[in-house]
GUZA-607645 format. One line per field, with one value per residue (C-alpha): residue number from 1; residue in one letter; z, y, x. Coordinates in steps of 0.02 Angstrom, whole numbers, padded with zeros to 5 digits. Layout:
num <- (NUM  ...)
residuo <- (A  ...)
pz <- (Z  ...)
py <- (Y  ...)
px <- (X  ...)
//
This chain:
num <- (1  2  3  4  5  6  7  8  9  10  11  12  13  14  15  16  17  18  19  20  21  22  23  24  25  26  27  28  29  30  31  32  33  34  35  36  37  38  39  40  41  42  43  44  45  46  47  48  49  50  51  52  53  54  55  56  57  58  59  60  61  62  63  64  65  66  67  68  69  70  71  72  73  74  75  76  77  78  79  80  81  82  83  84  85  86  87  88  89)
residuo <- (X  X  X  X  X  X  X  X  X  X  X  X  X  X  X  X  X  X  X  X  X  X  X  X  X  X  X  X  X  X  X  X  X  X  X  X  X  X  X  X  X  X  X  X  X  X  X  X  X  X  X  X  X  X  X  X  X  X  X  X  X  X  X  X  X  X  X  X  X  X  X  X  X  X  X  X  X  X  X  X  X  X  X  X  X  X  X  X  X)
pz <- (-02227  -02147  -02163  -02325  -02329  -02510  -02484  -02356  -02433  -02376  -02442  -02350  -02205  -02108  -01937  -01871  -01938  -02077  -02172  -02244  -02366  -02353  -02462  -02414  -02434  -02235  -02143  -02049  -01880  -01924  -01979  -01822  -01709  -01603  -01685  -01862  -01911  -01810  -01946  -01980  -01806  -01863  -01970  -01872  -01745  -01626  -01702  -01875  -01985  -02111  -02238  -02270  -02406  -02314  -02377  -02552  -02676  -02532  -02414  -02427  -02273  -02297  -02167  -02052  -01929  -01785  -01723  -01537  -01471  -01532  -01394  -01398  -01567  -01548  -01647  -01604  -01692  -01641  -01715  -01897  -01928  -02071  -02222  -02358  -02256  -02301  -02478  -02474  -02663)
py <- (-04024  -03859  -03695  -03600  -03411  -03414  -03512  -03383  -03241  -03098  -03118  -02972  -02834  -02722  -02644  -02735  -02908  -03010  -03152  -03258  -03411  -03547  -03700  -03844  -04031  -04043  -04127  -04019  -04093  -04028  -03857  -03847  -03882  -03735  -03660  -03718  -03524  -03449  -03391  -03278  -03218  -03044  -03039  -03145  -03077  -03146  -03162  -03178  -03322  -03432  -03511  -03682  -03809  -03946  -04109  -04050  -04191  -04322  -04328  -04148  -04055  -03881  -03759  -03608  -03602  -03455  -03382  -03398  -03363  -03269  -03227  -03213  -03279  -03441  -03441  -03564  -03585  -03664  -03843  -03830  -03803  -03896  -03842  -03948  -04113  -04167  -04195  -04265  -04281)
px <- (-03144  -03158  -03240  -03179  -03206  -03245  -03403  -03476  -03578  -03694  -03870  -03943  -03886  -03995  -04010  -03852  -03908  -03840  -03910  -03773  -03759  -03637  -03620  -03497  -03480  -03448  -03602  -03710  -03647  -03475  -03538  -03629  -03479  -03419  -03263  -03313  -03341  -03193  -03102  -03258  -03268  -03231  -03385  -03523  -03623  -03748  -03921  -03839  -03919  -03829  -03932  -03829  -03819  -03718  -03665  -03648  -03605  -03642  -03801  -03867  -03946  -04011  -04063  -04031  -03889  -03910  -03752  -03778  -03606  -03459  -03328  -03138  -03130  -03236  -03395  -03544  -03703  -03860  -03913  -03972  -04154  -04184  -04288  -04359  -04365  -04550  -04607  -04785  -04814)
//
C-alpha cells in the first residue's frame, strides 16, 4: 500500500510542533522509508512526531516516528521508536 491522507490526523499542535497519529496496514519498515509521507510534505515539519499504528490487521508495530527531513517535497522519518514491546506479566 502507500500513504493515505485520511489516515493522518493531528492530535496536538503548539509552538510550531505538531503531534500526529497515523494508522496503516503497511509495515513499519515501509512507513519509515524516505518518501512515504511526501504527499503530506506541506504539513509535516522537522521535529514533528507521528504516533503510528503500523501493520494493522497483520503484524502490528506501534511507535513514534520523528520527521527528521523535509526538503523539496521529500519527507524522511527516523526509524520507529517502538512502544509496548515488553509485557512482563
